[in-house]
VEXMI-245994 format. One line per 10 residues: number of its first residue (from 1); their letters; for each residue x negated, y negated, z of N, C-alpha, C. Coordinates in steps of 0.02 Angstrom, whole numbers, plus 50000, padded with zeros to 5 digits. Layout:
% residues N
NUM = a = X Y Z X Y Z X Y Z | ... .
END
This chain:
% residues 416
1 = mselsndsgg = 50378 50660 48810 50417 50699 48858 50473 50735 48822 | 50482 50797 48838 50537 50835 48808 50604 50808 48830 | 50653 50814 48785 50720 50792 48803 50753 50840 48851 | 50727 50902 48854 50760 50953 48894 50729 50962 48962 | 50668 50942 48971 50636 50951 49037 50588 50895 49050 | 50575 50882 49114 50527 50831 49132 50460 50865 49147 | 50412 50825 49169 50344 50851 49179 50341 50905 49233 | 50390 50905 49278 50390 50955 49331 50427 51019 49311 | 50452 51020 49250 50486 51080 49225 50561 51079 49235 | 50589 51029 49271 50660 51024 49281 50694 50988 49224 .
11 = palrrsittl = 50760 50982 49227 50796 50948 49173 50777 50874 49171 | 50780 50845 49111 50762 50775 49101 50823 50735 49080 | 50815 50669 49078 50868 50626 49053 50881 50641 48979 | 50943 50633 48959 50962 50650 48890 50954 50588 48845 | 50919 50597 48789 50911 50543 48739 50973 50541 48695 | 51017 50492 48706 51080 50490 48670 51099 50421 48647 | 51058 50369 48662 51076 50300 48648 51036 50274 48588 | 51071 50240 48542 51038 50211 48484 51036 50135 48491 | 51008 50100 48441 50994 50028 48448 51056 49986 48461 | 51108 49995 48421 51167 49952 48429 51201 49960 48496 .
21 = plalygigvt = 51216 50022 48518 51244 50029 48586 51198 50001 48640 | 51133 50008 48631 51087 49981 48680 51090 49905 48682 | 51096 49873 48623 51103 49800 48621 51168 49778 48653 | 51223 49814 48640 51287 49797 48671 51283 49805 48747 | 51247 49856 48769 51234 49866 48841 51197 49804 48869 | 51145 49781 48834 51107 49723 48856 51149 49660 48856 | 51189 49651 48804 51233 49592 48802 51282 49593 48859 | 51308 49653 48875 51356 49658 48929 51328 49638 48996 | 51268 49662 49012 51239 49644 49077 51216 49572 49079 | 51196 49544 49021 51173 49475 49020 51231 49426 49024 .
31 = vgagiyvlvg = 51282 49439 48983 51342 49395 48987 51375 49404 49055 | 51387 49468 49074 51415 49483 49140 51470 49435 49158 | 51471 49415 49220 51520 49366 49243 51490 49296 49244 | 51424 49290 49231 51390 49227 49240 51418 49169 49200 | 51426 49178 49134 51448 49122 49092 51518 49101 49109 | 51559 49147 49136 51627 49130 49154 51630 49081 49212 | 51575 49075 49249 51572 49029 49306 51520 48974 49293 | 51463 48994 49264 51407 48948 49259 51418 48889 49213 | 51461 48895 49164 51471 48839 49118 51498 48778 49156 | 51539 48790 49207 51563 48735 49247 51509 48704 49290 .
41 = evaanagaaa = 51466 48746 49320 51412 48722 49362 51361 48683 49320 | 51345 48708 49260 51298 48674 49217 51326 48607 49195 | 51390 48604 49177 51422 48542 49157 51423 48492 49214 | 51430 48515 49277 51430 48470 49334 51362 48436 49342 | 51309 48469 49322 51241 48441 49328 51220 48402 49266 | 51233 48430 49206 51207 48401 49144 51259 48359 49107 | 51322 48361 49127 51373 48322 49094 51383 48345 49022 | 51389 48297 48976 51400 48313 48906 51340 48349 48875 | 51283 48345 48907 51222 48378 48881 51217 48451 48903 | 51271 48480 48929 51269 48550 48951 51244 48598 48896 .
51 = plsfllaalv = 51265 48589 48832 51238 48635 48781 51162 48631 48776 | 51134 48572 48787 51061 48565 48784 51028 48604 48841 | 51058 48605 48899 51031 48644 48955 51028 48718 48938 | 51081 48743 48905 51081 48814 48886 51028 48827 48832 | 51020 48782 48785 50970 48791 48733 50900 48792 48763 | 50885 48745 48807 50819 48743 48838 50807 48805 48882 | 50859 48829 48915 50851 48890 48956 50833 48949 48912 | 50864 48953 48853 50847 49007 48807 50775 49002 48784 | 50751 48941 48771 50682 48932 48750 50633 48949 48806 | 50653 48934 48868 50610 48950 48926 50603 49026 48934 .
61 = iaptaysyce = 50657 49062 48925 50656 49134 48937 50630 49174 48878 | 50630 49144 48818 50611 49180 48757 50541 49210 48760 | 50489 49174 48783 50422 49206 48785 50421 49269 48828 | 50455 49268 48885 50457 49328 48927 50494 49384 48893 | 50548 49368 48858 50585 49419 48820 50540 49451 48767 | 50499 49411 48733 50455 49438 48682 50399 49479 48713 | 50376 49460 48773 50327 49502 48808 50357 49570 48824 | 50420 49571 48845 50454 49634 48858 50459 49675 48793 | 50470 49642 48737 50476 49678 48673 50412 49717 48659 | 50354 49683 48665 50291 49718 48650 50277 49773 48700 .
71 = lsarfpraag = 50288 49759 48764 50272 49809 48815 50318 49869 48810 | 50382 49858 48792 50427 49915 48785 50409 49957 48725 | 50380 49926 48673 50357 49964 48615 50293 50003 48632 | 50251 49974 48675 50189 50009 48696 50204 50066 48744 | 50249 50054 48791 50262 50102 48846 50338 50115 48851 | 50367 50154 48807 50439 50166 48810 50457 50218 48863 | 50453 50197 48927 50466 50242 48982 50511 50209 49034 | 50546 50251 49073 50588 50226 49128 50543 50190 49178 | 50575 50147 49220 50537 50104 49267 50487 50062 49228 | 50512 50032 49173 50469 49996 49126 50421 49948 49158 .
81 = eavyvgaafs = 50446 49901 49199 50402 49851 49227 50346 49881 49269 | 50362 49932 49308 50312 49966 49349 50259 49999 49305 | 50282 50030 49251 50235 50062 49204 50189 50010 49173 | 50217 49953 49152 50177 49901 49120 50123 49874 49168 | 50144 49860 49229 50098 49832 49279 50045 49885 49297 | 50066 49947 49303 50018 50000 49319 49967 50009 49265 | 49987 50006 49201 49941 50013 49146 49891 49956 49144 | 49913 49896 49163 49869 49838 49160 49821 49834 49219 | 49844 49851 49279 49805 49838 49339 49779 49902 49372 | 49801 49961 49348 49777 50025 49375 49781 50028 49451 .
91 = slfmvrlagl = 49838 50007 49477 49847 50003 49550 49915 50033 49568 | 49915 50084 49610 49978 50114 49633 50018 50064 49674 | 49983 50021 49711 50018 49969 49749 50057 49922 49702 | 50025 49902 49647 50058 49857 49600 50117 49892 49566 | 50109 49957 49552 50164 49996 49523 50224 49995 49570 | 50210 50011 49634 50265 50011 49683 50296 49942 49690 | 50254 49890 49693 50279 49822 49702 50326 49802 49645 | 50303 49811 49583 50344 49792 49526 50408 49833 49523 | 50401 49899 49530 50460 49942 49525 50511 49930 49579 | 50488 49923 49641 50534 49912 49696 50567 49843 49692 .
101 = lvaaagvvss = 50531 49793 49666 50561 49727 49657 50618 49731 49606 | 50606 49767 49551 50657 49774 49500 50718 49811 49528 | 50706 49867 49562 50761 49905 49591 50798 49864 49644 | 50760 49827 49685 50791 49786 49737 50834 49731 49706 | 50809 49701 49652 50848 49649 49619 50914 49677 49593 | 50912 49738 49565 50973 49769 49541 51021 49785 49598 | 50994 49810 49653 51036 49828 49710 51067 49766 49742 | 51026 49715 49753 51050 49654 49785 51101 49620 49740 | 51087 49618 49675 51134 49589 49628 51201 49626 49628 | 51198 49693 49631 51259 49733 49633 51301 49715 49694 .
111 = aavaigaagy = 51268 49707 49751 51305 49690 49812 51337 49621 49806 | 51299 49573 49778 51326 49505 49771 51385 49505 49723 | 51379 49539 49667 51434 49540 49618 51494 49578 49644 | 51482 49630 49685 51538 49667 49714 51579 49622 49760 | 51546 49579 49797 51582 49532 49839 51623 49484 49796 | 51591 49459 49742 51627 49414 49697 51685 49449 49662 | 51675 49512 49641 51729 49549 49608 51788 49560 49655 | 51773 49572 49719 51828 49581 49767 51869 49517 49773 | 51835 49460 49770 51871 49397 49773 51918 49388 49713 | 51894 49406 49653 51936 49402 49594 51996 49451 49600 .
121 = lrsfidlppl = 51981 49512 49623 52033 49564 49624 52089 49548 49674 | 52075 49507 49723 52126 49491 49773 52186 49456 49742 | 52176 49424 49683 52233 49393 49649 52278 49445 49617 | 52254 49507 49611 52294 49561 49582 52312 49614 49634 | 52268 49625 49682 52278 49678 49733 52270 49646 49802 | 52322 49646 49842 52320 49613 49908 52291 49660 49961 | 52224 49666 49961 52189 49706 50011 52131 49664 50037 | 52104 49682 50096 52046 49645 50123 51987 49648 50075 | 51949 49593 50068 51893 49591 50021 51842 49647 50033 | 51827 49662 50096 51778 49714 50111 51801 49782 50085 .
131 = mlalaivlal = 51864 49797 50094 51891 49861 50070 51887 49865 49994 | 51903 49810 49961 51899 49808 49888 51827 49816 49864 | 51781 49782 49897 51710 49787 49878 51685 49858 49884 | 51702 49892 49939 51681 49961 49949 51711 50007 49896 | 51775 49997 49880 51807 50038 49829 51775 50028 49761 | 51757 49966 49745 51724 49951 49681 51658 49987 49676 | 51617 49982 49728 51550 50012 49727 51555 50087 49721 | 51599 50119 49759 51605 50192 49758 51631 50216 49690 | 51679 50181 49662 51707 50202 49598 51655 50196 49542 | 51619 50140 49541 51569 50131 49489 51508 50176 49500 .
141 = gavaawgvvq = 51493 50191 49563 51440 50240 49577 51457 50308 49550 | 51521 50327 49554 51543 50391 49527 51535 50393 49451 | 51550 50337 49418 51541 50333 49345 51467 50340 49328 | 51424 50305 49366 51352 50308 49353 51325 50379 49362 | 51351 50415 49413 51328 50483 49425 51355 50532 49374 | 51412 50517 49344 51445 50562 49297 51402 50576 49236 | 51371 50524 49209 51329 50535 49150 51313 50469 49116 | 51256 50466 49082 51235 50404 49050 51280 50388 48991 | 51304 50438 48955 51347 50425 48897 51411 50391 48921 | 51440 50416 48977 51501 50387 49003 51488 50316 49030 .
151 = svafaiavsl = 51431 50306 49064 51414 50241 49091 51405 50190 49036 | 51367 50208 48984 51354 50162 48929 51418 50149 48890 | 51460 50201 48881 51523 50191 48845 51567 50142 48882 | 51571 50148 48948 51610 50101 48989 51582 50031 48982 | 51515 50025 48987 51483 49960 48982 51495 49927 48914 | 51491 49967 48861 51501 49940 48794 51574 49917 48785 | 51621 49958 48809 51692 49939 48802 51706 49872 48836 | 51680 49864 48898 51691 49802 48934 51653 49745 48900 | 51593 49759 48874 51554 49707 48839 51592 49680 48780 | 51626 49724 48743 51664 49701 48685 51722 49656 48707 .
161 = fevgalvwii = 51754 49671 48763 51806 49628 48789 51777 49560 48812 | 51719 49562 48845 51687 49500 48867 51672 49455 48808 | 51637 49482 48759 51618 49443 48701 51680 49422 48661 | 51727 49468 48655 51789 49451 48619 51826 49393 48650 | 51828 49391 48717 51861 49336 48751 51826 49270 48738 | 51759 49271 48739 51722 49210 48725 51734 49186 48654 | 51732 49232 48606 51745 49214 48536 51816 49187 48528 | 51863 49218 48562 51933 49196 48560 51939 49123 48585 | 51908 49109 48642 51911 49041 48669 51878 48991 48621 | 51822 49010 48591 51789 48966 48543 51835 48952 48484 .
171 = aiavpeisap = 51868 49005 48458 51912 48997 48400 51971 48953 48417 | 51997 48957 48478 52053 48914 48498 52030 48842 48506 | 51970 48832 48531 51946 48765 48547 51923 48725 48486 | 51893 48759 48437 51864 48723 48380 51914 48677 48346 | 51976 48699 48330 52023 48653 48297 52043 48593 48340 | 52032 48597 48406 52050 48543 48451 51997 48488 48454 | 51939 48501 48423 51885 48451 48423 51897 48403 48364 | 51921 48343 48378 51940 48297 48324 51880 48265 48290 | 51826 48256 48327 51766 48223 48299 51705 48263 48319 | 51691 48319 48284 51636 48363 48305 51567 48329 48303 .
181 = waalhaswpg = 51556 48286 48253 51490 48253 48249 51481 48204 48307 | 51535 48170 48326 51530 48125 48384 51518 48165 48447 | 51550 48224 48453 51539 48266 48512 51467 48291 48514 | 51440 48309 48455 51371 48332 48452 51323 48276 48471 | 51337 48216 48447 51295 48158 48465 51298 48144 48540 | 51357 48153 48570 51366 48139 48642 51327 48188 48685 | 51310 48247 48656 51272 48296 48695 51198 48279 48701 | 51175 48228 48663 51106 48207 48669 51100 48157 48727 | 51058 48169 48776 51056 48126 48836 51019 48060 48827 | 50988 48049 48769 50950 47987 48760 50881 47993 48789 .
191 = laaapwlgvg = 50850 47937 48802 50781 47936 48825 50773 47916 48898 | 50827 47897 48931 50822 47878 49001 50807 47938 49044 | 50776 47927 49102 50753 47982 49145 50811 48017 49180 | 50860 47978 49204 50914 48006 49245 50953 48061 49209 | 50975 48051 49147 51012 48106 49114 50970 48169 49105 | 50904 48160 49095 50861 48218 49086 50852 48257 49151 | 50857 48222 49208 50855 48258 49272 50917 48303 49278 | 50974 48278 49254 51034 48320 49254 51027 48380 49207 | 50996 48368 49148 50984 48422 49101 50939 48475 49133 | 50887 48451 49169 50841 48497 49202 50876 48539 49255 .
201 = sglllaffaf = 50919 48507 49295 50956 48545 49346 51002 48595 49313 | 51034 48575 49258 51077 48621 49221 51037 48678 49192 | 50976 48665 49169 50933 48717 49141 50919 48771 49192 | 50905 48751 49253 50888 48800 49305 50948 48845 49321 | 51008 48818 49315 51067 48859 49323 51079 48904 49262 | 51072 48874 49203 51084 48911 49141 51033 48967 49132 | 50973 48958 49159 50920 49008 49153 50945 49077 49176 | 50982 49077 49230 51004 49141 49260 51061 49173 49221 | 51093 49135 49175 51142 49165 49131 51110 49210 49079 | 51044 49202 49068 51008 49242 49019 50973 49303 49050 .
211 = vgfedivnma = 50970 49305 49116 50937 49361 49149 50981 49423 49141 | 50951 49479 49124 50987 49541 49114 50959 49581 49056 | 50930 49546 49007 50901 49581 48950 50848 49631 48972 | 50813 49615 49027 50758 49658 49049 50781 49726 49074 | 50846 49732 49090 50871 49797 49113 50868 49849 49057 | 50866 49827 48995 50866 49873 48938 50807 49921 48942 | 50748 49896 48963 50687 49936 48959 50689 49997 49006 | 50730 49993 49058 50733 50048 49105 50776 50106 49081 | 50806 50098 49022 50844 50152 48991 50801 50189 48940 | 50736 50176 48938 50692 50200 48884 50695 50275 48872 .
221 = eevkrperal = 50701 50314 48926 50699 50387 48918 50766 50417 48900 | 50816 50373 48890 50881 50397 48866 50898 50366 48798 | 50847 50340 48763 50855 50306 48699 50819 50345 48645 | 50851 50351 48588 50819 50381 48530 50771 50332 48498 | 50711 50355 48479 50658 50312 48450 50650 50248 48490 | 50635 50253 48555 50634 50195 48599 50583 50142 48579 | 50527 50162 48549 50476 50113 48531 50501 50063 48480 | 50554 50080 48443 50584 50034 48396 50650 50006 48422 | 50689 50047 48454 50755 50026 48478 50751 49974 48533 | 50703 49981 48579 50699 49935 48636 50685 49863 48615 .
231 = paaigltlla = 50632 49850 48575 50620 49780 48553 50678 49752 48513 | 50708 49793 48470 50764 49768 48429 50824 49750 48474 | 50839 49791 48524 50895 49778 48568 50883 49715 48611 | 50822 49706 48634 50806 49645 48673 50815 49583 48629 | 50789 49585 48568 50796 49528 48523 50868 49513 48507 | 50908 49565 48493 50979 49554 48478 51017 49526 48538 | 50999 49550 48597 51032 49525 48658 51018 49451 48668 | 50955 49430 48661 50938 49360 48671 50972 49316 48618 | 50972 49338 48555 51003 49299 48502 51078 49292 48512 | 51111 49348 48526 51184 49346 48533 51206 49303 48592 .
241 = ttvlylaiaf = 51172 49310 48649 51192 49272 48708 51177 49197 48699 | 51123 49181 48665 51108 49110 48653 51162 49078 48610 | 51181 49110 48556 51234 49083 48511 51299 49076 48549 | 51318 49127 48588 51381 49124 48625 51380 49068 48677 | 51326 49063 48715 51323 49012 48767 51324 48941 48739 | 51287 48930 48685 51287 48864 48654 51356 48846 48629 | 51389 48893 48597 51455 48879 48569 51506 48866 48625 | 51506 48907 48677 51553 48898 48732 51541 48831 48767 | 51478 48815 48781 51463 48752 48815 51484 48692 48773 | 51472 48696 48707 51489 48640 48663 51565 48630 48660 .
251 = vavatigapg = 51603 48684 48646 51675 48675 48638 51708 48656 48704 | 51682 48681 48760 51711 48665 48825 51703 48591 48841 | 51642 48566 48831 51629 48495 48846 51664 48450 48795 | 51667 48472 48732 51696 48430 48679 51772 48426 48685 | 51805 48474 48715 51878 48474 48718 51905 48445 48784 | 51880 48466 48840 51909 48441 48903 51858 48400 48943 | 51796 48395 48920 51747 48353 48952 51714 48386 49012 | 51654 48363 49029 51617 48390 49085 51655 48383 49151 | 51687 48324 49165 51725 48318 49228 51781 48369 49234 | 51810 48390 49177 51863 48439 49179 51839 48509 49194 .
261 = lagqeaplah = 51774 48521 49185 51744 48586 49199 51714 48589 49269 | 51684 48534 49290 51648 48533 49354 51695 48548 49412 | 51670 48590 49456 51709 48607 49516 51761 48660 49507 | 51769 48686 49446 51818 48738 49434 51788 48807 49452 | 51824 48846 49492 51800 48913 49509 51803 48960 49449 | 51851 48949 49405 51857 48989 49344 51863 48942 49284 | 51807 48912 49264 51810 48858 49214 51838 48880 49147 | 51822 48942 49125 51847 48963 49060 51922 48979 49062 | 51945 49005 49118 52017 49015 49125 52052 48947 49126 | 52022 48898 49159 52049 48830 49160 52049 48800 49090 .
271 = lyarltggdp = 51994 48811 49053 51990 48785 48984 52045 48816 48941 | 52055 48881 48947 52107 48915 48908 52176 48887 48924 | 52190 48877 48988 52255 48851 49008 52266 48780 48981 | 52212 48739 48983 52218 48671 48959 52229 48669 48883 | 52197 48714 48847 52201 48714 48774 52267 48743 48749 | 52293 48794 48783 52351 48830 48757 52414 48818 48798 | 52407 48797 48860 52465 48791 48904 52489 48859 48928 | 52451 48911 48913 52472 48979 48932 52444 49001 48998 | 52465 49059 49019 52443 49089 49083 52371 49114 49074 | 52323 49092 49115 52254 49114 49108 52239 49181 49140 .
281 = alisaiavas = 52292 49219 49158 52281 49283 49194 52239 49331 49153 | 52248 49332 49087 52209 49379 49045 52135 49362 49048 | 52119 49297 49044 52048 49277 49048 52020 49295 49117 | 52060 49285 49168 52038 49304 49236 52027 49379 49241 | 52071 49418 49209 52063 49491 49211 51999 49513 49175 | 51984 49480 49120 51922 49496 49085 51861 49477 49127 | 51866 49422 49164 51812 49403 49210 51803 49457 49263 | 51858 49486 49287 51853 49541 49336 51817 49600 49304 | 51836 49617 49243 51804 49673 49208 51730 49659 49198 | 51712 49596 49186 51642 49578 49177 51602 49591 49240 .
291 = tlntiliqiv = 51631 49574 49298 51596 49587 49361 51586 49662 49371 | 51637 49702 49355 51631 49774 49362 51577 49801 49316 | 51574 49776 49256 51524 49797 49208 51454 49782 49234 | 51445 49722 49261 51380 49702 49287 51358 49749 49344 | 51404 49766 49389 51387 49810 49445 51366 49879 49419 | 51404 49906 49372 51388 49973 49345 51319 49973 49313 | 51305 49923 49271 51241 49922 49236 51184 49913 49285 | 51193 49873 49336 51139 49863 49385 51127 49927 49426 | 51180 49963 49442 51172 50026 49478 51134 50077 49435 | 51154 50083 49371 51119 50128 49326 51046 50109 49319 .
301 = matrvlygls = 51033 50044 49310 50964 50021 49303 50922 50037 49365 | 50949 50022 49424 50911 50033 49486 50894 50107 49496 | 50942 50151 49480 50929 50222 49488 50875 50246 49439 | 50875 50218 49378 50824 50238 49329 50755 50213 49350 | 50752 50156 49384 50688 50132 49409 50662 50179 49463 | 50705 50198 49510 50683 50244 49562 50661 50311 49533 | 50700 50335 49484 50681 50396 49448 50612 50389 49416 | 50602 50333 49381 50539 50322 49347 50481 50315 49395 | 50491 50281 49451 50438 50274 49501 50419 50342 49530 | 50469 50385 49541 50455 50452 49565 50413 50490 49515 .
311 = regalpeplg = 50431 50484 49451 50394 50518 49398 50322 50493 49392 | 50311 50429 49411 50244 50400 49410 50204 50415 49473 | 50235 50450 49521 50201 50467 49584 50202 50412 49635 | 50244 50360 49625 50245 50303 49671 50300 50310 49724 | 50346 50357 49715 50399 50371 49764 50405 50446 49772 | 50439 50469 49825 50445 50542 49837 50475 50579 49777 | 50451 50639 49766 50470 50679 49707 50545 50692 49702 | 50583 50702 49757 50654 50717 49749 50693 50662 49713 | 50671 50600 49717 50706 50546 49682 50701 50552 49607 | 50653 50592 49583 50645 50602 49511 50681 50664 49485 .
321 = rvspltrtpl = 50718 50698 49527 50753 50758 49506 50818 50740 49469 | 50831 50775 49415 50890 50763 49374 50938 50822 49380 | 51001 50808 49391 51051 50861 49396 51059 50897 49329 | 51056 50964 49329 51066 51000 49266 51137 50994 49240 | 51184 50975 49283 51254 50969 49262 51268 50901 49230 | 51250 50847 49265 51265 50779 49240 51207 50749 49201 | 51147 50778 49208 51085 50751 49178 51074 50679 49201 | 51089 50665 49263 51076 50601 49294 51040 50612 49361 | 51001 50563 49386 50966 50571 49450 51014 50558 49508 | 51046 50611 49533 51100 50603 49582 51074 50576 49649 .
331 = latglvlvvv = 51016 50600 49673 50990 50576 49737 50974 50502 49734 | 50942 50481 49679 50926 50409 49671 50990 50368 49668 | 51041 50394 49634 51105 50358 49629 51137 50351 49698 | 51136 50405 49737 51164 50401 49804 51128 50352 49849 | 51062 50350 49845 51023 50303 49885 51040 50231 49867 | 51046 50217 49801 51063 50150 49779 51132 50130 49805 | 51181 50175 49802 51248 50159 49825 51249 50143 49900 | 51212 50180 49940 51210 50168 50012 51184 50098 50026 | 51129 50079 49993 51099 50013 50005 51145 49957 49981 | 51177 49967 49923 51224 49916 49897 51280 49905 49947 .
341 = ivlavaapis = 51308 49959 49975 51363 49953 50023 51341 49916 50085 | 51282 49934 50111 51257 49900 50172 51248 49825 50160 | 51219 49807 50103 51208 49736 50088 51274 49699 50077 | 51321 49731 50043 51386 49699 50031 51422 49684 50097 | 51412 49728 50146 51444 49719 50211 51407 49667 50253 | 51340 49666 50248 51300 49628 50297 51279 49559 50275 | 51276 49545 50210 51246 49482 50187 51295 49440 50148 | 51292 49373 50155 51335 49329 50115 51313 49327 50042 | 51360 49312 49998 51346 49314 49926 51293 49263 49905 | 51291 49204 49938 51243 49153 49918 51172 49176 49930 .
351 = vlaratsamv = 51160 49208 49988 51094 49234 50004 51074 49289 49954 | 51121 49333 49938 51106 49387 49892 51089 49360 49822 | 51127 49310 49799 51115 49283 49732 51047 49250 49727 | 51029 49211 49777 50964 49176 49776 50906 49226 49781 | 50914 49277 49823 50862 49328 49829 50851 49364 49763 | 50906 49380 49728 50901 49412 49663 50861 49369 49614 | 50876 49305 49612 50842 49259 49566 50767 49258 49579 | 50748 49252 49642 50677 49248 49659 50641 49313 49640 | 50672 49370 49653 50639 49434 49637 50630 49443 49562 | 50682 49426 49523 50678 49434 49450 50623 49389 49422 .
361 = lfvfilvnla = 50619 49328 49446 50568 49282 49421 50498 49307 49437 | 50488 49334 49497 50421 49360 49515 50403 49419 49470 | 50452 49461 49454 50440 49517 49408 50421 49490 49339 | 50455 49437 49317 50438 49408 49252 50364 49385 49250 | 50342 49356 49305 50272 49334 49309 50225 49394 49303 | 50239 49447 49340 50197 49508 49338 50196 49538 49269 | 50253 49541 49236 50256 49572 49169 50215 49532 49119 | 50221 49467 49120 50182 49425 49074 50107 49432 49088 | 50088 49434 49152 50017 49442 49169 49992 49511 49148 | 50035 49561 49152 50015 49629 49131 50000 49630 49057 .
371 = llrlklagap = 50043 49600 49016 50031 49599 48944 49969 49559 48927 | 49959 49503 48963 49900 49462 48952 49836 49501 48966 | 49836 49538 49022 49777 49577 49040 49764 49632 48989 | 49816 49666 48967 49808 49719 48918 49780 49692 48852 | 49803 49633 48832 49779 49604 48770 49706 49582 48776 | 49690 49550 48832 49621 49527 48842 49572 49586 48847 | 49596 49642 48875 49554 49701 48882 49550 49740 48816 | 49592 49722 48768 49593 49759 48705 49618 49829 48713 | 49662 49840 48763 49686 49908 48777 49731 49932 48720 | 49716 49989 48690 49759 50014 48636 49824 50040 48663 .
381 = ppvstpsftv = 49879 50031 48628 49943 50058 48651 49943 50133 48647 | 49981 50167 48690 49983 50240 48688 50021 50268 48628 | 50058 50225 48591 50091 50248 48530 50048 50225 48471 | 50047 50265 48418 50000 50252 48363 50017 50191 48322 | 50080 50177 48312 50100 50119 48272 50151 50077 48310 | 50129 50032 48354 50176 49991 48392 50219 49950 48344 | 50284 49948 48359 50331 49916 48313 50337 49842 48323 | 50307 49815 48377 50315 49744 48392 50255 49720 48431 | 50224 49665 48408 50168 49634 48444 50179 49559 48443 | 50149 49525 48493 50155 49452 48498 50086 49422 48506 .
391 = plavpvvgaa = 50077 49358 48488 50013 49324 48499 49996 49319 48573 | 49933 49308 48588 49909 49302 48657 49944 49245 48694 | 49962 49192 48657 49992 49134 48689 50060 49150 48720 | 50095 49201 48694 50163 49216 48719 50163 49235 48792 | 50123 49284 48816 50125 49299 48888 50097 49241 48930 | 50051 49201 48902 50026 49144 48940 50082 49094 48954 | 50119 49076 48901 50175 49030 48909 50230 49061 48952 | 50243 49125 48942 50295 49159 48982 50279 49158 49056 | 50216 49172 49074 50196 49172 49144 50201 49102 49173 | 50179 49052 49134 50181 48983 49159 50252 48959 49171 .
401 = lsglvfafev = 50297 48970 49123 50366 48947 49131 50402 48985 49187 | 50392 49050 49190 50423 49089 49244 50396 49066 49312 | 50331 49051 49315 50301 49027 49377 50330 48961 49400 | 50344 48916 49353 50374 48851 49371 50444 48860 49400 | 50484 48902 49367 50552 48913 49391 50551 48950 49458 | 50504 48998 49465 50497 49034 49529 50479 48987 49586 | 50432 48941 49572 50412 48893 49624 50472 48851 49645 | 50513 48830 49597 50572 48791 49614 50620 48832 49657 | 50629 48896 49640 50674 48938 49679 50649 48948 49750 | 50583 48957 49758 50555 48966 49825 50566 48903 49867 .
411 = vrllms = 50553 48845 49837 50564 48781 49872 50638 48775 49892 | 50683 48794 49846 50754 48788 49861 50773 48836 49917 | 50745 48897 49917 50760 48945 49971 50735 48919 50038 | 50675 48889 50039 50647 48864 50101 50685 48804 50128 | 50715 48764 50083 50751 48704 50104 50823 48718 50121 | 50849 48778 50103 50920 48793 50115 50931 48816 50187 .
END
């Protein structure tokens, strides 16, 4: 596809993103606000073995991440998941299903995080939560419509603050660990069944702290040399977030203990206050910025999916039109903003969060099955020299593990 025009002859998305900014974008949406809250929830379930829950969650999600790496190298196009499923199953229905699930997950997630961001912001701005949530969505929607360079630059800047805050907390906590080997030994749950049940519950929570890497593939048509940049950015995102999460979980449990983290609404701000005796307002402010970053990235991702689906013929053609001024899909952006606002007003955050989890997991299953079918069929990739391939066992294991977690989520939704 030309950088200057799309297949219909109109302006196209601008290719301006390279591997490192793309990886920072992925790290930003994956870290998001999740680790700032989830470390306390995981510690409440797994106790001192919280780092093990994060490690196992990374291992569970790794096969799916590697499936995304190969598929993004084969098909470096917007609406990635829909393109992958369409290539494997040759079904317009499957293309629509995969694409709309991805877009819906981004929209629902944006609404949920907007509600959470409004709650954080109330400690700084005394306005009704609904008014704050609407202001957040509209402001970030304007950034998304302005241009991809501006959106990615904002996301990268906030990502650096997010990661910097985590590294800062780790650096403060490490000298406070008097017996690191004893703390490491305490993180092993032993062989009894009961502690491992806690580790399993913690794993299911930690799993969702790694979700977000898949948003990278929907930026494919705005990336330079996407067949190489996309797999590299996915791999860097998974590696960086795994190291950060393990380190944070270990130092948090080793310094103030799992009981000190459990039940805390802002566990990392609490950890910082306990370690330094200082005001945790800065950590809380970074958590607010993290939520804003997550909303922006999800809005950008959802609009690119709608754009890509339109280009594939699965949605009306106007959604695939790109503004010659901003070089962004303005109609798709506007549609996403309207739905996000409606959901933020109408639905509670718990329902939105659980719905997002279920949709993402179902997409993971479809993506792994798509790669499996392509490999079994011996389908050649549309690019001459794919930069990344995986063994057949990878999508098999990825589909099985995603299916198990999806089944658990469905049971939990039905029982709630």
